[in-house]
N, C-alpha and C positions, 0 to 999 in steps of 0.2 A: 350692633347689639339689638336684639329684639326686645321691646318692652311689652310685658304681658298686659293684656287688657282685661279689666274687670267686666262683669256683666253689664253694668251701667254704661261703661265706655263702649262696649260692643253694640248696645242698643243705639247710642248716639251716633256712632260711626255708620252703622247699618242704615239708620233712618236718613242720615245726611246724604249718603251715597245713592240710595234708592231715589230720593227726591231730586237728585240731579237729572234723573231720567223720567221719572213718573211724577206727574203733577197731582197734588192732593192725595186722597186715599190713605190718610194717616192711620185709620183703624185697621184697614186691610194690611198695611205694611207691618204694623206692630203685631197683628195676629199671625202673620207669616213667620216672623222671627220667633215668636213663642212656640209655634208649631215645630219649627226647626229644633229648638232647644229641647222640646219634649218628645221628639221623634213621633210627632203626630202629623195629621193631614188637614188640609183646609179646603172647604167647599166654598166657592165664590159664585154668588148669584148676581147677575147684572146683565144689562142689555149689551149687544155687540158694540165694539168700538170704544170701550172704556179702559183700554190698556192692560187687560188681564194677561195677555201673552207677553207683553213688554215687561210687566212685573215679574213674571216667572223667569224670563231670560235674565233679568237683572239679578234676581236672588241667586240663580245658579252661578253667575259670574262672581258674585261677591263671596261665595263660599269656595270658590276655586273648583267647582264641580261641573259635571256634564249636564246637558239639558236635552230633553226629547219632548216633542209635542205629538200627541195622538189625537187625531180628529175622529171622534166617535160617531159612527153612522149605524143605521139599522142592519147593515150587512157585515159589520165588523165581527170577525171571528176571534176566539181566544188566542189562536196562534198569531194573529196580527199584533197582539199585545205582548205576549210572553215569549213568543218565538216558536220554533219547530225544529225537527231534525231533517236534514237533507242527505241524500245518498251521493257520495262522491265516487264517480267511476274510476278515477285515477288510483284511489286507495282501496276501492271495494269495501268501503266502510261508511257508517253513518256519522255525521257531524252535527252538533247542536248549533243552530243559528239563533242567537239571542235576539229577542224582540226589543222594542223601544222602552219597555218597562225598566230595562237595566240602565238607569241613569240616576244621578243624584237628585235632580228635580225633574219631575214628569208633569207636564200639563195635559190633563185629561179633558180635552175641549168638548163641551156639550155632552157631558158624561151620561145624561139621561136619554140619549138617543140610542144607546147600545142595548141589545137584547140580554136576557137573563144569563146566558152562558158566558158572555163576555164580562158582564158585571161580576160574576162569581170569580173569574180569573183575576180581576182587579182587586176584589175583596181579599183574596188570599195574599196578594202582594202587600196590601195595606196592613193587614192584621199580622201576618206571619213574617213579613219582610223577607219573603222568599217566594219562588215559583216552582212548580213541579212540571218537569218536562220528561216524558217517557219514564215516569216513575222515579226520577231523580230530583231531589230537592236542591235548588240552586239559590244561594244567598244573593240578596240584592246589595248594591253599593251602600256605603255609609259615608255621610248621612243620606237618607232617602226621604224625600218629601213629595207627596202628590198634591198638586193644586188642581182641583177639579172645578170646571165651570158649568153652569147651566143657565139657560135663558128663561127668565120668569114670565115672558109674554107668549112665546111661541110653543104651543103644545102639540101641534100636528106632527105625527111621526115620532113622538117621544114615549119613553117608558118611565113611569114614576119610580123614583128610587125607593127600594124597600126599606122599611124602618131599620132592619138589621144592618144594612149598608150605611145608612145615614148615621147610625150610632157609632160607626167607626171613625167618622170625621171629628177631630177635636173641636173645630169651630166651623160655623157658617158665617161668612162675611157677606154683607149686602153692599154692592157697588152701585151707587146711584149716579145720575148725571152730574157733571161738575157744576160748581157755582159759576156765575158770570165772570168773576175775576180769574178763576181757574181756567175757564174756557178760553179767555183771552191769552193766558200764559201758554196754553197748549197750541193755539194758533201761531203765536210768536215763535215757539220752539220749532214748529214744523216749517215756518217761513225761513228760518235761518239754517236748519239742518234736518236730517232724519234722526230722531232720538235713538233708534235702535243702533245706529252706527256709533253712538257714543258709549254704548255699554262696554265695549272692549277697553275704553280709556279709564274705566273705574278701577280703583285699587282694591283688590280682594282683601278680606279680613286676614290678619296674620295667622300663620299656622298655629293650631292649638287653641285659637280664641274661642271657638264653639265649645270645645271640650272643657275649657276652664269655666266658661259661663254655665255649662250644664252642671258642673260640680258645685258652683255657687247656688244654683237652683235647688239641688238636692239638700244643701245645708240649711235652707230656709226652714224655719219652724212654724208650725200651725198650732196655736193655743187651743185648748179644749173648747172655749166658747165660740171661736171661729169655726172649728170643726163641726160643732153642733149646729151652727148657723147654716153651713152648707147642707148638712143632712136635713134640716128643716125646710130649706128651699126645695130640695129634690122631692121630699115627701109632699110638700104643699102643691107641687105640680100634679101629683097623682090624685089629690082630693079637690082640686079647683073645680068649681062648677062650670068653668069655661072649657075644660080640657077633657078629651075622651081618652087619650093615652098620655100618661105622664112620663117623666124622665126616668131612665134606667139607672141601676147602680153604677154602671160604667160612666154615666153622665156626671154623677157626683165625684167620682175619682178624677175625671178629666177637669172638672171645675176646680177642684182642690189643687191639682198640679198646675193648672193655668194660673191660679192666684199666686202660687209659690214663684212661678216664673215672672209674673208681673212685679212682685215684690223685689226680686233680685235685680230686675232691669231698672227699678227705681232706686237701687242702692240700699235696700233694707234686707235684713236677715230674718224677718218675721212678716206674717200675713196679717193684713187688716181687713175688717169687714168691707171697706171701700174697694179693696182689690177684688173681692168676691162679687160685689154688686156691679162693678165696672165690666166684668167678663161674663156675667150670668146670661145675658141675652145671646152673646156670640156662642157660648158653650151649650145653650139649651134650646135655642129657637128651632133647630132642625130635628129635635128629639121629641117634641110634643106634637100631638094631633088635636086640633080644636074640634069641639062639638059643632054640629051644623048650626045650632042656634046662635053660637058665638060668632060664626062667620056671617050669618045673616045680620047680626047686630053691627057688623063692620069691623070686628076685632081681627087683628093678625096675631101671630105668635108673640111678637114683642109687646104688644098691648096686654096680652094675657099674662105675660111674665111680669110686666110692671104692676099689674093687679096683685099677683102673687107676692112680689117683694113688698108691696105697700101694706100687706096684711101682717107682715112678720116684724117682730121686734128685733132691732139691730143691737148686737152685743156692744158694750162699751169697753 
């Protein structure tokens, strides 16, 4: 007999299983689950060697889905992502050969290395959850999650992601170097075994667990004062003296839905201002552009957002 899991149980199970493989990265793990529940996508910024690929493979296994990794390079073509048509001599007909985008979890590694044409192909997949091949719209698997990575240090041979594409990512997670205790745990794990080999031993979430958790998220209520608080945060990014380009209306929608998911994962059926504040940076840091004066002052997006939140009254 299968016991149905609530959203809170799904969160606890998901976190526990991922952390059997991945050391630390609590925020990124939680954001990846919220992105899954909301059919969103996650941009991960961090230096190489911080287990981003390992995390993506683990997430795919836990949901019982397929995983594909696409290494983005300056010569990557849209057909390398979405697929193409090939002519078969035996049947004298064309056959569609699907690309690696047709997977439940897609790791778009170093996404900012791809040229504009390839970026546009990825954009359609993320936004429409389909790709177009030879004029035919082909739906992508469900669930469908893009985990895109970019290196914050290396800029040679990269293409800055356009604001319209960044706005399609539900969150941007920052993966930093591990703490000394975490680094020792990583070394010990690699001394005993190869963590990637242990992914197959993890027990996937029960069938229907994601769907049930999604239903709980949809049932979460947002009171008018909290809704107004979200609107004021988004508006304040547009009038901040530190910000040249503020958050879009889509950003407000994503922040509201993310707060609903956070509430459900904590076992509540209502959103609190703390849910909103806790996710504001992850949902907005990639959607604002700072003024040159703010960058000269040493501010980054998170610092500017802290200033924005500090100026606003929090509803009781």
